[in-house]
BALOBA-1460 file (C-alpha; in Angstrom, 3 decimals):
// residues 286
<rec num="1" residu="m" x="1.067" y="15.870" z="-7.988"/>
<rec num="2" residu="i" x="4.564" y="15.440" z="-6.619"/>
<rec num="3" residu="p" x="7.150" y="14.744" z="-9.347"/>
<rec num="4" residu="t" x="8.905" y="11.378" z="-9.590"/>
<rec num="5" residu="l" x="12.488" y="10.317" z="-10.200"/>
<rec num="6" residu="p" x="14.110" y="6.928" z="-10.871"/>
<rec num="7" residu="f" x="15.009" y="5.459" z="-7.480"/>
<rec num="8" residu="g" x="18.545" y="4.565" z="-8.391"/>
<rec num="9" residu="r" x="18.902" y="1.306" z="-10.264"/>
<rec num="10" residu="t" x="15.702" y="-0.233" z="-8.887"/>
<rec num="11" residu="g" x="13.563" y="0.627" z="-11.900"/>
<rec num="12" residu="h" x="10.974" y="2.319" z="-9.698"/>
<rec num="13" residu="l" x="9.872" y="5.908" z="-10.293"/>
<rec num="14" residu="s" x="9.551" y="7.162" z="-6.726"/>
<rec num="15" residu="t" x="8.025" y="10.450" z="-5.710"/>
<rec num="16" residu="r" x="10.796" y="12.840" z="-4.726"/>
<rec num="17" residu="t" x="9.203" y="13.079" z="-1.322"/>
<rec num="18" residu="i" x="9.220" y="9.654" z="0.325"/>
<rec num="19" residu="f" x="6.886" y="9.086" z="3.257"/>
<rec num="20" residu="g" x="9.047" y="8.852" z="6.369"/>
<rec num="21" residu="a" x="6.907" y="6.462" z="8.397"/>
<rec num="22" residu="a" x="8.612" y="7.279" z="11.686"/>
<rec num="23" residu="a" x="5.644" y="9.649" z="11.828"/>
<rec num="24" residu="l" x="3.440" y="6.617" z="12.571"/>
<rec num="25" residu="a" x="5.452" y="5.508" z="15.604"/>
<rec num="26" residu="d" x="2.885" y="6.564" z="18.185"/>
<rec num="27" residu="v" x="-0.438" y="7.156" z="16.407"/>
<rec num="28" residu="t" x="-3.731" y="5.294" z="16.325"/>
<rec num="29" residu="q" x="-4.755" y="3.169" z="13.366"/>
<rec num="30" residu="q" x="-7.422" y="5.744" z="12.576"/>
<rec num="31" residu="e" x="-4.775" y="8.481" z="12.411"/>
<rec num="32" residu="a" x="-2.567" y="6.244" z="10.293"/>
<rec num="33" residu="d" x="-5.408" y="5.534" z="7.867"/>
<rec num="34" residu="a" x="-6.046" y="9.256" z="7.476"/>
<rec num="35" residu="t" x="-2.359" y="9.651" z="6.668"/>
<rec num="36" residu="l" x="-2.665" y="6.983" z="3.981"/>
<rec num="37" residu="e" x="-5.452" y="8.967" z="2.328"/>
<rec num="38" residu="l" x="-3.208" y="12.033" z="2.350"/>
<rec num="39" residu="l" x="-0.398" y="10.063" z="0.686"/>
<rec num="40" residu="l" x="-2.736" y="8.754" z="-1.998"/>
<rec num="41" residu="e" x="-4.122" y="12.236" z="-2.583"/>
<rec num="42" residu="h" x="-0.630" y="13.563" z="-3.297"/>
<rec num="43" residu="g" x="0.470" y="10.526" z="-5.284"/>
<rec num="44" residu="v" x="3.225" y="9.537" z="-2.850"/>
<rec num="45" residu="n" x="4.268" y="6.040" z="-3.878"/>
<rec num="46" residu="h" x="7.198" y="5.193" z="-1.575"/>
<rec num="47" residu="i" x="7.087" y="4.359" z="2.155"/>
<rec num="48" residu="d" x="10.171" y="4.205" z="4.377"/>
<rec num="49" residu="t" x="9.706" y="2.614" z="7.797"/>
<rec num="50" residu="a" x="11.829" y="0.665" z="10.282"/>
<rec num="51" residu="a" x="11.548" y="-2.054" z="12.893"/>
<rec num="52" residu="s" x="12.509" y="0.500" z="15.544"/>
<rec num="53" residu="y" x="9.859" y="3.084" z="14.600"/>
<rec num="54" residu="g" x="7.451" y="2.288" z="17.394"/>
<rec num="55" residu="r" x="4.217" y="0.849" z="15.962"/>
<rec num="56" residu="s" x="4.864" y="2.117" z="12.447"/>
<rec num="57" residu="e" x="5.093" y="-1.284" z="10.761"/>
<rec num="58" residu="e" x="1.930" y="-2.425" z="12.542"/>
<rec num="59" residu="r" x="0.065" y="0.641" z="11.299"/>
<rec num="60" residu="i" x="1.224" y="0.100" z="7.714"/>
<rec num="61" residu="g" x="0.343" y="-3.608" z="7.703"/>
<rec num="62" residu="p" x="-3.430" y="-3.125" z="7.217"/>
<rec num="63" residu="w" x="-2.769" y="-0.861" z="4.220"/>
<rec num="64" residu="m" x="-0.912" y="-3.555" z="2.334"/>
<rec num="65" residu="q" x="-3.915" y="-5.780" z="1.649"/>
<rec num="66" residu="r" x="-5.323" y="-3.170" z="-0.748"/>
<rec num="67" residu="h" x="-2.356" y="-0.967" z="-1.551"/>
<rec num="68" residu="r" x="0.769" y="-3.129" z="-1.787"/>
<rec num="69" residu="r" x="1.158" y="-2.391" z="-5.500"/>
<rec num="70" residu="d" x="0.754" y="1.338" z="-4.905"/>
<rec num="71" residu="f" x="3.939" y="1.678" z="-2.872"/>
<rec num="72" residu="f" x="7.623" y="0.925" z="-3.039"/>
<rec num="73" residu="l" x="7.979" y="-0.437" z="0.507"/>
<rec num="74" residu="a" x="11.196" y="-0.051" z="2.497"/>
<rec num="75" residu="t" x="12.032" y="-0.994" z="6.055"/>
<rec num="76" residu="k" x="15.153" y="-1.170" z="8.193"/>
<rec num="77" residu="v" x="16.830" y="-3.491" z="10.668"/>
<rec num="78" residu="e" x="18.787" y="-1.986" z="13.571"/>
<rec num="79" residu="e" x="20.061" y="-5.214" z="15.152"/>
<rec num="80" residu="r" x="23.809" y="-5.668" z="14.765"/>
<rec num="81" residu="t" x="24.363" y="-9.439" z="14.728"/>
<rec num="82" residu="y" x="23.224" y="-12.007" z="12.173"/>
<rec num="83" residu="d" x="20.865" y="-13.920" z="14.466"/>
<rec num="84" residu="r" x="19.133" y="-10.888" z="15.934"/>
<rec num="85" residu="a" x="18.919" y="-9.153" z="12.574"/>
<rec num="86" residu="w" x="17.361" y="-12.232" z="10.973"/>
<rec num="87" residu="q" x="14.722" y="-12.381" z="13.709"/>
<rec num="88" residu="s" x="14.020" y="-8.665" z="13.246"/>
<rec num="89" residu="i" x="13.558" y="-9.076" z="9.488"/>
<rec num="90" residu="r" x="11.040" y="-11.869" z="9.961"/>
<rec num="91" residu="r" x="9.086" y="-9.824" z="12.503"/>
<rec num="92" residu="s" x="9.036" y="-6.830" z="10.155"/>
<rec num="93" residu="l" x="7.511" y="-8.901" z="7.367"/>
<rec num="94" residu="e" x="4.879" y="-10.204" z="9.766"/>
<rec num="95" residu="r" x="3.983" y="-6.725" z="11.023"/>
<rec num="96" residu="l" x="3.870" y="-5.332" z="7.505"/>
<rec num="97" residu="r" x="1.778" y="-8.325" z="6.373"/>
<rec num="98" residu="v" x="3.899" y="-8.899" z="3.279"/>
<rec num="99" residu="e" x="6.108" y="-11.677" z="1.970"/>
<rec num="100" residu="q" x="8.634" y="-9.274" z="0.485"/>
<rec num="101" residu="v" x="9.728" y="-5.662" z="0.891"/>
<rec num="102" residu="d" x="11.296" y="-3.709" z="-1.928"/>
<rec num="103" residu="l" x="14.200" y="-2.313" z="0.076"/>
<rec num="104" residu="l" x="15.782" y="-3.618" z="3.287"/>
<rec num="105" residu="q" x="18.251" y="-1.280" z="4.952"/>
<rec num="106" residu="l" x="20.861" y="-1.550" z="7.675"/>
<rec num="107" residu="h" x="19.677" y="1.119" z="10.094"/>
<rec num="108" residu="n" x="21.707" y="3.815" z="11.816"/>
<rec num="109" residu="v" x="25.187" y="2.477" z="11.095"/>
<rec num="110" residu="s" x="26.671" y="5.735" z="12.323"/>
<rec num="111" residu="d" x="30.001" y="5.050" z="14.054"/>
<rec num="112" residu="a" x="33.107" y="3.026" z="13.316"/>
<rec num="113" residu="e" x="32.506" y="0.393" z="15.999"/>
<rec num="114" residu="t" x="28.949" y="-0.319" z="14.846"/>
<rec num="115" residu="w" x="30.120" y="-0.322" z="11.226"/>
<rec num="116" residu="e" x="32.706" y="-3.021" z="11.938"/>
<rec num="117" residu="q" x="30.210" y="-5.163" z="13.819"/>
<rec num="118" residu="v" x="27.491" y="-4.916" z="11.176"/>
<rec num="119" residu="m" x="29.841" y="-5.487" z="8.255"/>
<rec num="120" residu="g" x="31.988" y="-8.115" z="9.919"/>
<rec num="121" residu="p" x="31.672" y="-11.885" z="10.418"/>
<rec num="122" residu="n" x="28.272" y="-12.839" z="11.814"/>
<rec num="123" residu="g" x="27.112" y="-9.247" z="11.338"/>
<rec num="124" residu="a" x="23.696" y="-7.956" z="10.328"/>
<rec num="125" residu="l" x="24.823" y="-7.493" z="6.723"/>
<rec num="126" residu="q" x="24.876" y="-11.262" z="6.332"/>
<rec num="127" residu="a" x="21.221" y="-11.459" z="7.362"/>
<rec num="128" residu="v" x="20.250" y="-8.717" z="4.918"/>
<rec num="129" residu="l" x="22.093" y="-10.476" z="2.091"/>
<rec num="130" residu="e" x="20.423" y="-13.757" z="2.991"/>
<rec num="131" residu="a" x="17.034" y="-12.037" z="2.992"/>
<rec num="132" residu="r" x="17.750" y="-10.831" z="-0.539"/>
<rec num="133" residu="d" x="18.868" y="-14.285" z="-1.630"/>
<rec num="134" residu="r" x="15.641" y="-15.768" z="-0.264"/>
<rec num="135" residu="g" x="13.485" y="-13.197" z="-2.038"/>
<rec num="136" residu="l" x="12.384" y="-11.409" z="1.133"/>
<rec num="137" residu="t" x="13.697" y="-8.135" z="-0.287"/>
<rec num="138" residu="r" x="14.626" y="-7.004" z="-3.771"/>
<rec num="139" residu="f" x="17.191" y="-4.369" z="-2.853"/>
<rec num="140" residu="i" x="19.458" y="-3.469" z="0.064"/>
<rec num="141" residu="g" x="20.589" y="-0.181" z="1.583"/>
<rec num="142" residu="i" x="22.285" y="1.485" z="4.519"/>
<rec num="143" residu="t" x="21.322" y="4.494" z="6.665"/>
<rec num="144" residu="g" x="22.865" y="6.678" z="9.326"/>
<rec num="145" residu="h" x="23.135" y="9.986" z="11.160"/>
<rec num="146" residu="g" x="25.847" y="12.340" z="12.336"/>
<rec num="147" residu="t" x="28.610" y="14.400" z="10.800"/>
<rec num="148" residu="q" x="30.715" y="11.354" z="9.911"/>
<rec num="149" residu="i" x="27.994" y="9.423" z="8.091"/>
<rec num="150" residu="a" x="28.818" y="10.464" z="4.528"/>
<rec num="151" residu="r" x="32.363" y="9.126" z="4.989"/>
<rec num="152" residu="l" x="31.038" y="5.899" z="6.518"/>
<rec num="153" residu="h" x="28.614" y="5.449" z="3.623"/>
<rec num="154" residu="l" x="31.486" y="5.874" z="1.166"/>
<rec num="155" residu="r" x="33.367" y="3.187" z="3.032"/>
<rec num="156" residu="a" x="30.280" y="0.958" z="2.992"/>
<rec num="157" residu="l" x="29.975" y="1.328" z="-0.774"/>
<rec num="158" residu="e" x="33.573" y="0.169" z="-1.111"/>
<rec num="159" residu="r" x="32.661" y="-2.982" z="0.814"/>
<rec num="160" residu="m" x="29.203" y="-3.724" z="-0.603"/>
<rec num="161" residu="d" x="27.211" y="-2.730" z="-3.684"/>
<rec num="162" residu="f" x="24.262" y="-1.163" z="-1.851"/>
<rec num="163" residu="d" x="21.294" y="0.036" z="-3.877"/>
<rec num="164" residu="a" x="20.452" y="3.007" z="-1.625"/>
<rec num="165" residu="v" x="21.890" y="5.201" z="1.102"/>
<rec num="166" residu="l" x="20.152" y="7.550" z="3.546"/>
<rec num="167" residu="l" x="21.666" y="10.459" z="5.496"/>
<rec num="168" residu="p" x="20.923" y="14.001" z="6.751"/>
<rec num="169" residu="y" x="20.796" y="16.933" z="4.362"/>
<rec num="170" residu="n" x="19.643" y="20.411" z="5.366"/>
<rec num="171" residu="y" x="20.895" y="23.973" z="5.251"/>
<rec num="172" residu="p" x="22.392" y="24.188" z="8.782"/>
<rec num="173" residu="m" x="24.275" y="20.922" z="8.418"/>
<rec num="174" residu="m" x="25.692" y="21.896" z="5.038"/>
<rec num="175" residu="q" x="27.336" y="24.924" z="6.654"/>
<rec num="176" residu="n" x="29.816" y="22.424" z="8.111"/>
<rec num="177" residu="p" x="32.577" y="22.484" z="5.437"/>
<rec num="178" residu="q" x="33.791" y="18.955" z="6.128"/>
<rec num="179" residu="y" x="30.301" y="17.447" z="6.055"/>
<rec num="180" residu="a" x="29.470" y="19.374" z="2.878"/>
<rec num="181" residu="a" x="32.613" y="18.061" z="1.181"/>
<rec num="182" residu="d" x="31.924" y="14.495" z="2.336"/>
<rec num="183" residu="f" x="28.313" y="14.719" z="1.181"/>
<rec num="184" residu="r" x="29.359" y="15.898" z="-2.286"/>
<rec num="185" residu="a" x="31.930" y="13.110" z="-2.524"/>
<rec num="186" residu="l" x="29.300" y="10.531" z="-1.603"/>
<rec num="187" residu="l" x="26.841" y="11.989" z="-4.084"/>
<rec num="188" residu="q" x="29.416" y="11.758" z="-6.858"/>
<rec num="189" residu="v" x="29.991" y="8.057" z="-6.192"/>
<rec num="190" residu="c" x="26.261" y="7.364" z="-5.939"/>
<rec num="191" residu="e" x="25.574" y="9.108" z="-9.228"/>
<rec num="192" residu="a" x="28.337" y="7.142" z="-10.960"/>
<rec num="193" residu="r" x="26.988" y="3.830" z="-9.618"/>
<rec num="194" residu="n" x="23.291" y="4.735" z="-9.822"/>
<rec num="195" residu="v" x="22.741" y="4.381" z="-6.068"/>
<rec num="196" residu="a" x="19.616" y="6.101" z="-4.732"/>
<rec num="197" residu="v" x="20.269" y="8.880" z="-2.198"/>
<rec num="198" residu="q" x="17.620" y="9.586" z="0.440"/>
<rec num="199" residu="t" x="17.868" y="12.631" z="2.688"/>
<rec num="200" residu="i" x="16.427" y="13.224" z="6.136"/>
<rec num="201" residu="k" x="16.027" y="16.069" z="8.645"/>
<rec num="202" residu="s" x="15.135" y="18.630" z="5.963"/>
<rec num="203" residu="l" x="12.889" y="20.529" z="8.406"/>
<rec num="204" residu="c" x="15.324" y="20.655" z="11.303"/>
<rec num="205" residu="r" x="15.290" y="24.067" z="12.966"/>
<rec num="206" residu="r" x="17.533" y="23.110" z="15.892"/>
<rec num="207" residu="p" x="17.827" y="20.534" z="18.698"/>
<rec num="208" residu="w" x="15.102" y="20.698" z="21.326"/>
<rec num="209" residu="g" x="17.638" y="21.516" z="24.037"/>
<rec num="210" residu="r" x="15.804" y="22.446" z="27.219"/>
<rec num="211" residu="k" x="12.670" y="23.462" z="25.351"/>
<rec num="212" residu="p" x="9.642" y="21.187" z="25.989"/>
<rec num="213" residu="q" x="9.151" y="18.755" z="23.096"/>
<rec num="214" residu="t" x="5.843" y="19.593" z="21.423"/>
<rec num="215" residu="r" x="6.206" y="17.497" z="18.250"/>
<rec num="216" residu="a" x="6.886" y="13.852" z="17.477"/>
<rec num="217" residu="t" x="10.153" y="14.793" z="15.783"/>
<rec num="218" residu="w" x="13.337" y="14.372" z="17.811"/>
<rec num="219" residu="y" x="14.418" y="17.859" z="16.751"/>
<rec num="220" residu="e" x="12.535" y="21.165" z="16.806"/>
<rec num="221" residu="p" x="11.057" y="21.406" z="13.298"/>
<rec num="222" residu="l" x="10.114" y="24.292" z="11.075"/>
<rec num="223" residu="e" x="6.347" y="24.772" z="11.340"/>
<rec num="224" residu="e" x="5.169" y="27.724" z="9.277"/>
<rec num="225" residu="q" x="4.183" y="26.882" z="5.702"/>
<rec num="226" residu="a" x="6.377" y="29.586" z="4.166"/>
<rec num="227" residu="d" x="9.419" y="28.336" z="6.111"/>
<rec num="228" residu="i" x="8.693" y="24.726" z="5.202"/>
<rec num="229" residu="d" x="8.338" y="25.737" z="1.555"/>
<rec num="230" residu="k" x="11.815" y="27.231" z="1.564"/>
<rec num="231" residu="a" x="13.442" y="24.259" z="3.301"/>
<rec num="232" residu="v" x="11.756" y="21.650" z="1.091"/>
<rec num="233" residu="h" x="12.377" y="23.600" z="-2.115"/>
<rec num="234" residu="w" x="16.007" y="24.165" z="-1.089"/>
<rec num="235" residu="v" x="16.613" y="20.420" z="-0.783"/>
<rec num="236" residu="l" x="14.839" y="19.568" z="-4.036"/>
<rec num="237" residu="a" x="16.498" y="22.405" z="-5.959"/>
<rec num="238" residu="t" x="20.073" y="22.085" z="-4.707"/>
<rec num="239" residu="q" x="20.156" y="18.313" z="-5.194"/>
<rec num="240" residu="p" x="17.885" y="17.429" z="-8.135"/>
<rec num="241" residu="r" x="18.784" y="13.727" z="-7.973"/>
<rec num="242" residu="v" x="18.056" y="13.066" z="-4.302"/>
<rec num="243" residu="f" x="14.891" y="12.151" z="-2.431"/>
<rec num="244" residu="l" x="13.474" y="13.940" z="0.599"/>
<rec num="245" residu="n" x="12.115" y="11.706" z="3.338"/>
<rec num="246" residu="t" x="9.253" y="13.529" z="5.017"/>
<rec num="247" residu="v" x="8.970" y="14.814" z="8.571"/>
<rec num="248" residu="g" x="8.329" y="12.483" z="11.527"/>
<rec num="249" residu="d" x="5.074" y="14.163" z="12.624"/>
<rec num="250" residu="i" x="1.753" y="13.482" z="10.897"/>
<rec num="251" residu="h" x="0.469" y="16.952" z="11.782"/>
<rec num="252" residu="i" x="3.266" y="18.715" z="9.880"/>
<rec num="253" residu="l" x="3.280" y="16.190" z="7.047"/>
<rec num="254" residu="p" x="0.490" y="17.898" z="5.026"/>
<rec num="255" residu="r" x="2.568" y="21.095" z="4.850"/>
<rec num="256" residu="v" x="5.599" y="19.188" z="3.572"/>
<rec num="257" residu="l" x="3.569" y="17.436" z="0.869"/>
<rec num="258" residu="d" x="1.950" y="20.726" z="-0.117"/>
<rec num="259" residu="a" x="5.387" y="22.322" z="-0.444"/>
<rec num="260" residu="a" x="6.639" y="19.416" z="-2.545"/>
<rec num="261" residu="r" x="3.568" y="19.577" z="-4.775"/>
<rec num="262" residu="r" x="4.230" y="23.251" z="-5.514"/>
<rec num="263" residu="f" x="7.969" y="22.867" z="-6.144"/>
<rec num="264" residu="d" x="9.015" y="24.413" z="-9.453"/>
<rec num="265" residu="p" x="12.502" y="23.420" z="-10.630"/>
<rec num="266" residu="g" x="12.533" y="26.472" z="-12.883"/>
<rec num="267" residu="q" x="12.463" y="28.865" z="-9.930"/>
<rec num="268" residu="p" x="15.653" y="30.182" z="-8.269"/>
<rec num="269" residu="v" x="17.089" y="28.199" z="-5.371"/>
<rec num="270" residu="p" x="15.619" y="29.639" z="-2.157"/>
<rec num="271" residu="d" x="17.963" y="31.773" z="-0.064"/>
<rec num="272" residu="m" x="18.039" y="30.004" z="3.297"/>
<rec num="273" residu="s" x="20.518" y="32.312" z="5.001"/>
<rec num="274" residu="a" x="17.984" y="34.935" z="6.100"/>
<rec num="275" residu="l" x="15.588" y="32.248" z="7.340"/>
<rec num="276" residu="a" x="18.377" y="30.550" z="9.269"/>
<rec num="277" residu="r" x="19.297" y="33.814" z="10.998"/>
<rec num="278" residu="r" x="15.696" y="34.769" z="11.776"/>
<rec num="279" residu="l" x="14.808" y="31.411" z="13.323"/>
<rec num="280" residu="g" x="18.174" y="30.696" z="14.906"/>
<rec num="281" residu="m" x="18.598" y="27.470" z="12.935"/>
<rec num="282" residu="e" x="21.289" y="25.121" z="14.219"/>
<rec num="283" residu="p" x="22.617" y="21.758" z="13.033"/>
<rec num="284" residu="l" x="21.194" y="18.741" z="14.802"/>
<rec num="285" residu="f" x="24.545" y="16.972" z="14.610"/>
<rec num="286" residu="v" x="27.844" y="18.616" z="15.526"/>
């Protein structure tokens, strides 16, 4: 089984690999149900979806009748104003077929202009806070992408006491000295305040570029089990207090869960440098 870790201050012991339900964006209900069985088989007990992940919330909804207590359920709202965000939150609850989610996150707040709009008067933050006050969510968080996101998350934590943050973490991106320094600074604050840290894009090999897209991920992913093992184990070993949100393709997902199941914290941290050179790994964000 995949090991668990306290998800920040929430009181929930979440599996260190969280199911990234973007993988359900464009699958049938039958494919989604098979994915559920895989999650249960590996003991994954935390689902992270979003209103903007295609049909993901709709696919998860039928699971909740029998399995609501089996999962810490998180979703995200990408609307920027109070009114539109409030409407999005209500629709998410309807699609998920629940009265409450465990974590509601401001989604992809990744540049200064968006940050000001979301955090400002009549911004989406007010809708998220109201949802918490009304019992529609227990906890709140913020997510984002790009090389500036660790700094923006630090700024967000100065403004609001979020329970969780989400941002990229992989070997190619951590070769950027400024991003690495910002990530470490954010991690230090989150550890001091017991804020859960979720990481994404662990399997990023490089941007698709001109290569035909053959996977549901919006980057070219690692695919071989041995390569996935190294990338997953590198994340879990180098940051023992963070969570790894799984890959956005249901066909690669079993390999990620298998790697996580076999992770041994007593083993040396995998050397990613040779793998990065052999596969021509590049950061998704520059």
